[in-house]
C-alpha positions as CSV (number, residue, x, y, z in Angstrom):
1,M,14.8,-41.7,49.4
2,T,14.3,-38.1,48.3
3,P,13.3,-36.1,51.5
4,P,9.8,-34.5,51.2
5,L,9.6,-30.8,50.1
6,P,8.8,-28.4,53.0
7,P,5.4,-26.8,53.1
8,A,5.1,-23.7,50.8
9,L,3.8,-21.9,53.9
10,R,4.5,-23.2,57.5
11,I,2.9,-21.0,60.1
12,R,3.5,-21.7,63.7
13,G,1.8,-20.1,66.7
14,L,1.2,-16.8,65.0
15,G,-0.2,-14.1,67.1
16,L,-0.8,-10.4,66.9
17,Q,-2.0,-8.0,69.6
18,I,-3.0,-4.4,68.8
19,G,-3.5,-2.1,71.7
20,G,-4.0,-5.2,73.9
21,I,-6.6,-6.8,71.7
22,G,-5.7,-10.1,70.1
23,I,-6.3,-10.1,66.4
24,L,-4.6,-13.4,65.5
25,D,-4.4,-16.2,68.1
26,D,-1.9,-19.2,67.8
27,V,-2.5,-19.6,64.1
28,T,-0.7,-22.7,62.9
29,L,-1.1,-24.0,59.3
30,D,0.9,-26.0,56.8
31,V,0.0,-25.3,53.2
32,P,1.6,-28.1,50.9
33,P,3.5,-26.9,47.8
34,G,1.3,-26.4,44.7
35,A,-2.1,-26.3,46.8
36,L,-5.0,-24.2,46.1
37,V,-6.7,-23.2,49.4
38,G,-9.5,-21.2,50.2
39,V,-9.6,-19.2,53.6
40,I,-13.2,-18.4,54.9
41,G,-14.7,-17.1,58.1
42,P,-17.1,-14.4,59.3
43,N,-16.2,-10.7,59.1
44,G,-13.7,-9.8,61.8
45,A,-12.4,-13.5,61.9
46,G,-8.9,-12.3,61.0
47,K,-8.5,-13.4,57.3
48,T,-7.2,-10.2,56.0
49,T,-4.9,-9.8,59.1
50,L,-3.4,-13.2,58.4
51,F,-2.6,-12.3,54.9
52,N,-1.2,-8.9,56.1
53,A,1.1,-10.9,58.4
54,I,2.2,-13.4,55.7
55,S,2.9,-10.8,53.2
56,G,5.0,-8.5,55.8
57,V,2.2,-5.7,55.9
58,V,2.1,-6.1,59.7
59,R,4.4,-7.9,62.0
60,P,3.3,-10.5,64.2
61,T,3.8,-10.2,68.1
62,E,4.6,-13.9,68.1
63,G,5.1,-17.0,66.0
64,S,6.7,-17.9,62.9
65,I,6.2,-17.8,59.1
66,E,8.4,-20.0,56.7
67,M,8.1,-20.0,53.0
68,H,9.6,-23.1,51.3
69,G,11.6,-23.8,54.3
70,D,13.0,-20.3,54.7
71,D,12.1,-18.2,57.7
72,I,10.4,-14.9,56.5
73,T,8.8,-13.7,59.6
74,R,11.0,-10.5,59.7
75,L,11.5,-9.9,56.2
76,S,10.3,-6.8,54.5
77,V,7.4,-6.7,52.1
78,A,9.9,-6.2,49.1
79,R,12.2,-8.8,50.4
80,R,9.2,-11.3,50.5
81,A,8.2,-10.4,47.0
82,R,11.7,-11.0,45.8
83,A,11.6,-14.4,47.5
84,G,8.5,-15.3,45.5
85,L,5.6,-14.0,47.5
86,G,2.9,-12.2,45.6
87,R,-0.5,-10.6,46.8
88,T,-3.5,-8.8,45.4
89,F,-5.6,-6.6,47.7
90,Q,-9.3,-6.0,48.1
91,T,-8.8,-2.6,46.4
92,S,-6.8,-2.5,43.2
93,S,-3.1,-1.7,43.5
94,L,-2.6,-1.2,39.7
95,F,-1.2,2.0,37.9
96,P,-4.5,3.3,36.6
97,Q,-2.8,5.9,34.1
98,L,-0.7,3.3,32.6
99,T,-1.8,0.8,29.9
100,V,-2.6,-2.8,30.7
101,R,0.7,-3.8,29.0
102,E,2.7,-1.3,30.8
103,N,1.6,-2.5,34.2
104,V,2.7,-6.0,33.3
105,R,5.8,-4.8,31.7
106,L,6.9,-3.0,35.0
107,A,6.5,-6.4,36.9
108,A,8.5,-8.3,34.1
109,Q,11.2,-5.6,34.0
110,A,11.6,-5.7,37.9
111,R,11.8,-9.5,37.9
112,L,14.5,-9.5,34.9
113,G,16.8,-7.2,37.1
114,G,15.6,-3.7,35.7
115,S,14.2,-1.0,37.6
116,Y,10.6,-0.8,38.9
117,S,10.5,2.6,37.6
118,L,7.6,4.5,36.0
119,V,10.1,6.5,33.9
120,R,12.2,3.5,32.7
121,F,10.0,1.5,30.6
122,P,11.6,-1.3,28.5
123,R,11.5,-0.8,24.8
124,R,8.8,-2.6,22.8
125,G,10.1,-5.9,21.5
126,D,12.5,-6.6,24.4
127,E,12.0,-9.6,26.8
128,A,9.9,-7.8,29.5
129,T,7.5,-6.8,26.7
130,H,7.3,-10.3,25.4
131,V,6.7,-11.6,28.9
132,A,3.9,-8.9,29.4
133,D,2.2,-10.1,26.2
134,E,2.4,-13.6,27.2
135,M,1.0,-13.1,30.4
136,L,-1.9,-11.1,29.2
137,G,-2.5,-13.9,26.7
138,T,-2.8,-16.3,29.6
139,V,-5.4,-14.3,31.5
140,G,-7.5,-13.3,28.1
141,L,-6.5,-9.6,28.2
142,S,-4.6,-9.4,25.0
143,H,-7.3,-7.4,23.3
144,R,-7.0,-4.8,26.0
145,A,-3.2,-4.3,26.0
146,D,-3.2,-0.9,24.9
147,A,-6.2,0.3,27.1
148,R,-5.6,2.3,30.2
149,A,-5.6,0.1,33.3
150,G,-8.1,2.6,34.9
151,D,-10.7,2.4,32.1
152,I,-11.1,-1.5,32.1
153,S,-13.7,-3.3,34.1
154,H,-13.3,-4.4,37.6
155,G,-13.1,-8.1,36.5
156,D,-10.4,-7.3,34.0
157,K,-8.5,-5.4,36.6
158,R,-8.5,-8.5,38.8
159,K,-7.3,-10.4,35.8
160,L,-4.6,-7.7,35.2
161,E,-3.5,-8.1,38.8
162,I,-3.1,-12.1,38.3
163,A,-1.0,-11.2,34.9
164,V,1.4,-8.9,37.1
165,L,1.9,-11.8,39.5
166,L,2.5,-14.2,36.5
167,A,5.2,-11.7,35.3
168,M,6.8,-11.6,38.6
169,R,7.0,-15.4,38.8
170,A,5.5,-15.5,42.3
171,R,5.6,-19.0,43.8
172,V,3.1,-18.3,46.6
173,I,0.1,-16.0,45.9
174,L,-2.2,-14.6,48.2
175,L,-5.7,-13.5,46.7
176,D,-7.9,-11.3,48.9
177,E,-11.3,-11.4,47.9
178,P,-10.7,-11.4,44.1
179,M,-14.3,-11.4,43.2
180,A,-15.3,-8.3,45.4
181,G,-17.0,-5.9,43.2
182,V,-16.8,-8.0,40.0
183,A,-19.9,-8.1,37.8
184,S,-21.7,-11.3,37.9
185,G,-21.2,-11.9,34.2
186,D,-17.3,-11.6,34.8
187,V,-17.0,-14.0,37.7
188,A,-16.7,-17.2,35.6
189,G,-14.0,-15.7,33.6
190,L,-12.0,-14.8,36.6
191,V,-12.4,-18.2,38.2
192,D,-10.9,-19.6,35.0
193,S,-8.1,-17.2,35.2
194,I,-7.2,-18.3,38.8
195,R,-7.6,-21.9,37.8
196,D,-5.3,-21.3,34.7
197,L,-2.8,-19.5,36.8
198,H,-2.5,-22.3,39.2
199,R,-2.3,-25.0,36.7
200,A,0.0,-23.4,34.4
201,T,2.6,-22.3,37.0
202,G,2.2,-24.9,39.6
203,C,2.2,-22.0,42.4
204,T,0.7,-22.1,45.8
205,V,-2.5,-20.0,45.9
206,L,-4.4,-19.0,49.1
207,M,-7.6,-17.1,48.4
208,V,-9.9,-15.3,50.9
209,E,-13.5,-15.0,49.3
210,H,-17.0,-14.4,50.6
211,H,-18.5,-16.0,47.6
212,I,-18.6,-19.6,49.1
213,D,-20.3,-21.4,46.2
214,V,-17.6,-20.1,43.9
215,L,-14.7,-20.9,46.3
216,M,-15.9,-24.5,47.1
217,G,-16.0,-25.2,43.4
218,L,-12.4,-24.0,42.9
219,V,-10.2,-24.9,45.7
220,E,-8.8,-28.1,47.1
221,K,-8.7,-27.3,50.7
222,V,-10.4,-24.8,52.9
223,A,-9.0,-23.1,56.1
224,V,-11.8,-21.9,58.4
225,M,-11.0,-18.9,60.6
226,Y,-13.1,-17.8,63.6
227,A,-12.0,-15.1,66.3
228,G,-8.4,-15.2,65.1
229,Q,-7.9,-18.8,65.0
230,I,-8.1,-21.6,62.3
231,I,-10.6,-24.0,63.6
232,A,-10.6,-26.5,60.6
233,F,-8.5,-27.1,57.6
234,D,-9.7,-29.8,55.3
235,E,-11.4,-30.6,51.8
236,P,-14.4,-28.4,50.9
237,Q,-17.1,-31.2,51.3
238,T,-15.6,-32.3,54.9
239,I,-15.5,-28.4,55.9
240,M,-19.1,-27.8,54.9
241,S,-20.5,-30.8,56.9
242,D,-18.3,-30.1,60.0
243,P,-20.6,-29.2,62.9
244,L,-18.1,-26.9,64.4
245,V,-17.8,-24.9,61.3
246,Q,-21.5,-24.8,60.9
247,T,-22.0,-23.4,64.4
248,A,-19.1,-20.8,64.1
249,Y,-19.5,-19.7,60.5
250,L,-22.8,-20.6,59.1
251,G,-24.7,-20.1,62.4
252,S,-26.3,-23.4,62.8
253,A,-25.4,-26.8,64.0
254,A,-25.8,-29.9,61.9
Protein backbone atom coordinates (compact mmCIF):
# COMPACT_ATOMS: atom_id res chain seq x y z
CA MET A 1 0.00 0.00 0.00
CA THR A 2 1.06 3.56 -0.69
CA PRO A 3 1.87 5.26 2.62
CA PRO A 4 -0.41 8.18 3.49
CA LEU A 5 0.83 11.66 2.71
CA PRO A 6 2.09 13.64 5.69
CA PRO A 7 -0.02 16.59 6.80
CA ALA A 8 0.47 19.82 4.90
CA LEU A 9 1.15 21.33 8.33
CA ARG A 10 1.96 19.38 11.47
CA ILE A 11 2.22 21.61 14.53
CA ARG A 12 3.27 20.04 17.81
CA GLY A 13 3.36 21.65 21.25
CA LEU A 14 3.94 25.14 19.83
CA GLY A 15 4.57 27.76 22.47
CA LEU A 16 5.63 31.38 22.45
CA GLN A 17 6.46 33.52 25.45
CA ILE A 18 7.30 37.21 25.22
CA GLY A 19 8.50 38.94 28.36
CA GLY A 20 7.31 36.02 30.44
CA ILE A 21 3.78 36.24 29.01
CA GLY A 22 2.45 33.20 27.14
CA ILE A 23 1.11 34.12 23.71
CA LEU A 24 0.84 30.59 22.31
CA ASP A 25 0.37 27.63 24.62
CA ASP A 26 0.90 24.02 23.49
CA VAL A 27 -0.70 24.52 20.06
CA THR A 28 -1.07 21.17 18.30
CA LEU A 29 -2.74 20.83 14.91
CA ASP A 30 -2.63 18.58 11.83
CA VAL A 31 -3.83 20.20 8.58
CA PRO A 32 -4.43 17.66 5.77
CA PRO A 33 -2.98 18.35 2.31
CA GLY A 34 -5.36 20.38 0.16
CA ALA A 35 -7.60 21.41 3.07
CA LEU A 36 -9.34 24.79 3.32
CA VAL A 37 -9.31 25.68 7.01
CA GLY A 38 -10.67 28.68 8.89
CA VAL A 39 -9.06 29.93 12.10
CA ILE A 40 -11.35 31.87 14.43
CA GLY A 41 -11.25 33.22 17.95
CA PRO A 42 -11.74 36.42 19.94
CA ASN A 43 -9.28 39.30 19.75
CA GLY A 44 -6.04 38.37 21.49
CA ALA A 45 -6.60 34.64 21.08
CA GLY A 46 -3.29 34.23 19.21
CA LYS A 47 -4.48 33.78 15.62
CA THR A 48 -2.10 36.21 13.92
CA THR A 49 0.72 35.14 16.24
CA LEU A 50 0.17 31.55 15.12
CA PHE A 51 0.44 32.67 11.50
CA ASN A 52 3.58 34.63 12.39
CA ALA A 53 5.11 31.49 13.89
CA ILE A 54 4.17 29.31 10.91
CA SER A 55 5.55 31.82 8.41
CA GLY A 56 8.74 32.52 10.37
CA VAL A 57 8.05 36.12 11.38
CA VAL A 58 8.50 35.06 15.03
CA ARG A 59 10.37 32.08 16.46
CA PRO A 60 8.46 29.86 18.89
CA THR A 61 10.04 29.22 22.26
CA GLU A 62 8.97 25.58 22.17
CA GLY A 63 7.41 23.02 19.87
CA SER A 64 7.83 22.24 16.18
CA ILE A 65 6.31 22.96 12.76
CA GLU A 66 6.50 20.60 9.80
CA MET A 67 5.33 21.34 6.27
CA HIS A 68 4.71 18.30 4.07
CA GLY A 69 6.95 16.25 6.37
CA ASP A 70 9.87 18.70 6.49
CA ASP A 71 10.76 20.50 9.71
CA ILE A 72 10.59 24.27 9.08
CA THR A 73 10.65 25.41 12.72
CA ARG A 74 14.00 27.20 12.39
CA LEU A 75 13.90 28.21 8.74
CA SER A 76 13.93 31.87 7.72
CA VAL A 77 10.92 33.54 6.13
CA ALA A 78 12.65 33.43 2.73
CA ARG A 79 13.50 29.73 2.97
CA ARG A 80 9.92 28.90 3.97
CA ALA A 81 8.69 30.86 0.95
CA ARG A 82 11.03 28.92 -1.33
CA ALA A 83 9.71 25.70 0.21
CA GLY A 84 6.19 26.70 -0.86
CA LEU A 85 4.73 28.70 2.04
CA GLY A 86 2.86 31.86 1.05
CA ARG A 87 1.16 34.46 3.21
CA THR A 88 -0.92 37.61 3.04
CA PHE A 89 -1.06 40.12 5.89
CA GLN A 90 -3.82 42.26 7.37
CA THR A 91 -2.20 45.25 5.65
CA SER A 92 -1.20 45.10 1.99
CA SER A 93 2.38 44.07 1.17
CA LEU A 94 2.20 45.01 -2.51
CA PHE A 95 4.40 47.51 -4.37
CA PRO A 96 1.92 50.38 -4.79
CA GLN A 97 3.95 52.31 -7.41
CA LEU A 98 4.20 49.30 -9.73
CA THR A 99 1.43 48.13 -12.00
CA VAL A 100 -0.78 45.21 -11.15
CA ARG A 101 1.00 43.10 -13.79
CA GLU A 102 4.46 44.10 -12.55
CA ASN A 103 3.65 42.97 -9.02
CA VAL A 104 2.78 39.50 -10.25
CA ARG A 105 5.66 39.42 -12.74
CA LEU A 106 8.13 39.94 -9.91
CA ALA A 107 6.81 36.89 -8.07
CA ALA A 108 6.84 34.79 -11.25
CA GLN A 109 10.34 35.99 -12.09
CA ALA A 110 11.67 34.97 -8.66
CA ARG A 111 10.06 31.51 -8.88
CA LEU A 112 11.48 30.93 -12.35
CA GLY A 113 15.00 31.50 -11.05
CA GLY A 114 15.40 35.18 -11.78
CA SER A 115 15.97 38.10 -9.46
CA TYR A 116 13.28 39.45 -7.16
CA SER A 117 14.48 42.91 -8.11
CA LEU A 118 12.59 46.08 -8.89
CA VAL A 119 15.18 47.05 -11.49
CA ARG A 120 15.31 43.77 -13.41
CA PHE A 121 11.89 43.27 -14.86
CA PRO A 122 11.39 40.47 -17.36
CA ARG A 123 10.60 41.59 -20.88
CA ARG A 124 7.05 41.66 -22.09
CA GLY A 125 6.25 38.40 -23.82
CA ASP A 126 8.59 36.22 -21.76
CA GLU A 127 7.52 33.36 -19.50
CA ALA A 128 7.17 35.46 -16.35
CA THR A 129 4.81 37.83 -18.15
CA HIS A 130 2.72 34.94 -19.46
CA VAL A 131 2.46 33.54 -15.92
CA ALA A 132 1.46 36.96 -14.58
CA ASP A 133 -1.27 37.40 -17.18
CA GLU A 134 -2.59 33.89 -16.53
CA MET A 135 -2.76 34.48 -12.78
CA LEU A 136 -4.47 37.84 -13.22
CA GLY A 137 -7.05 36.12 -15.38
CA THR A 138 -7.61 33.52 -12.67
CA VAL A 139 -8.48 36.16 -10.07
CA GLY A 140 -10.41 38.38 -12.47
CA LEU A 141 -7.96 41.28 -12.69
CA SER A 142 -6.92 41.16 -16.34
CA HIS A 143 -8.73 44.44 -16.98
CA ARG A 144 -6.62 46.18 -14.31
CA ALA A 145 -3.25 44.77 -15.39
CA ASP A 146 -1.78 48.16 -16.35
CA ALA A 147 -3.21 50.10 -13.39
CA ARG A 148 -0.96 51.12 -10.51
CA ALA A 149 -1.42 48.68 -7.63
CA GLY A 150 -1.85 51.62 -5.27
CA ASP A 151 -4.82 52.90 -7.27
CA ILE A 152 -7.03 49.80 -7.27
CA SER A 153 -9.73 49.09 -4.69
CA HIS A 154 -8.95 47.31 -1.45
CA GLY A 155 -10.86 44.24 -2.62
CA ASP A 156 -8.83 44.16 -5.84
CA LYS A 157 -5.62 44.50 -3.80
CA ARG A 158 -6.59 41.34 -1.96
CA LYS A 159 -7.19 39.58 -5.28
CA LEU A 160 -3.80 40.82 -6.48
CA GLU A 161 -2.13 39.36 -3.40
CA ILE A 162 -3.72 36.01 -4.26
CA ALA A 163 -2.42 36.32 -7.85
CA VAL A 164 1.08 36.90 -6.45
CA LEU A 165 0.80 33.73 -4.36
CA LEU A 166 -0.41 31.82 -7.42
CA ALA A 167 2.61 33.04 -9.39
CA MET A 168 4.87 31.82 -6.57
CA ARG A 169 3.24 28.36 -6.77
CA ALA A 170 2.74 28.37 -3.01
CA ARG A 171 1.62 24.98 -1.66
CA VAL A 172 0.51 26.21 1.76
CA ILE A 173 -1.15 29.63 1.95
CA LEU A 174 -1.97 31.69 5.04
CA LEU A 175 -4.61 34.38 4.54
CA ASP A 176 -4.74 36.82 7.45
CA GLU A 177 -8.14 38.57 7.49
CA PRO A 178 -8.49 38.88 3.70
CA MET A 179 -11.90 40.57 4.03
CA ALA A 180 -10.65 43.31 6.37
CA GLY A 181 -11.44 46.72 4.90
CA VAL A 182 -13.06 45.22 1.79
CA ALA A 183 -16.28 46.95 0.67
CA SER A 184 -19.37 44.79 1.13
CA GLY A 185 -19.94 44.72 -2.62
CA ASP A 186 -16.47 43.23 -3.20
CA VAL A 187 -16.69 40.44 -0.63
CA ALA A 188 -18.43 37.90 -2.87
CA GLY A 189 -15.85 38.35 -5.62
CA LEU A 190 -13.00 37.90 -3.16
CA VAL A 191 -14.61 34.76 -1.74
CA ASP A 192 -14.86 33.39 -5.28
CA SER A 193 -11.17 34.17 -5.85
CA ILE A 194 -10.18 32.27 -2.71
CA ARG A 195 -12.39 29.33 -3.67
CA ASP A 196 -10.98 29.33 -7.21
CA LEU A 197 -7.41 29.50 -5.87
CA HIS A 198 -8.04 26.44 -3.72
CA ARG A 199 -9.78 24.43 -6.42
CA ALA A 200 -7.40 25.32 -9.25
CA THR A 201 -4.16 24.60 -7.40
CA GLY A 202 -5.10 22.01 -4.77
CA CYS A 203 -3.03 24.01 -2.29
CA THR A 204 -3.67 24.04 1.44
CA VAL A 205 -5.27 27.25 2.74
CA LEU A 206 -5.51 28.52 6.32
CA MET A 207 -7.60 31.64 6.72
CA VAL A 208 -8.13 33.95 9.70
CA GLU A 209 -11.35 35.88 9.26
CA HIS A 210 -13.73 37.81 11.55
CA HIS A 211 -16.62 37.63 9.07
CA ILE A 212 -17.86 34.34 10.51
CA ASP A 213 -20.81 33.98 8.13
CA VAL A 214 -18.48 34.31 5.14
CA LEU A 215 -15.91 31.96 6.62
CA MET A 216 -18.36 29.20 7.52
CA GLY A 217 -19.71 29.11 3.98
CA LEU A 218 -16.23 28.77 2.50
CA VAL A 219 -14.05 26.48 4.60
CA GLU A 220 -14.13 22.73 5.18
CA LYS A 221 -12.86 22.78 8.76
CA VAL A 222 -12.50 25.35 11.51
CA ALA A 223 -9.84 25.68 14.21
CA VAL A 224 -10.96 27.70 17.23
CA MET A 225 -8.33 29.56 19.25
CA TYR A 226 -8.79 30.87 22.77
CA ALA A 227 -6.10 32.19 25.15
CA GLY A 228 -3.28 30.99 22.89
CA GLN A 229 -4.63 27.46 22.51
CA ILE A 230 -6.65 25.56 19.92
CA ILE A 231 -9.73 24.40 21.79
CA ALA A 232 -11.59 22.78 18.87
CA PHE A 233 -10.95 21.64 15.30
CA ASP A 234 -13.88 20.26 13.30
CA GLU A 235 -16.37 20.89 10.51
CA PRO A 236 -18.14 24.30 10.62
CA GLN A 237 -21.55 22.95 11.67
CA THR A 238 -20.05 20.96 14.52
CA ILE A 239 -17.94 23.91 15.64
CA MET A 240 -20.89 26.30 15.81
CA SER A 241 -22.91 23.87 17.95
CA ASP A 242 -20.03 23.09 20.35
CA PRO A 243 -20.91 24.39 23.88
CA LEU A 244 -17.23 25.03 24.66
CA VAL A 245 -16.87 27.17 21.55
CA GLN A 246 -20.08 29.03 22.29
CA THR A 247 -18.90 29.80 25.81
CA ALA A 248 -15.33 30.77 24.92
CA TYR A 249 -15.90 32.50 21.60
CA LEU A 250 -19.53 33.44 21.22
CA GLY A 251 -19.99 34.30 24.88
CA SER A 252 -22.95 32.02 25.64
CA ALA A 253 -23.51 28.40 26.49
CA ALA A 254 -25.78 26.19 24.42
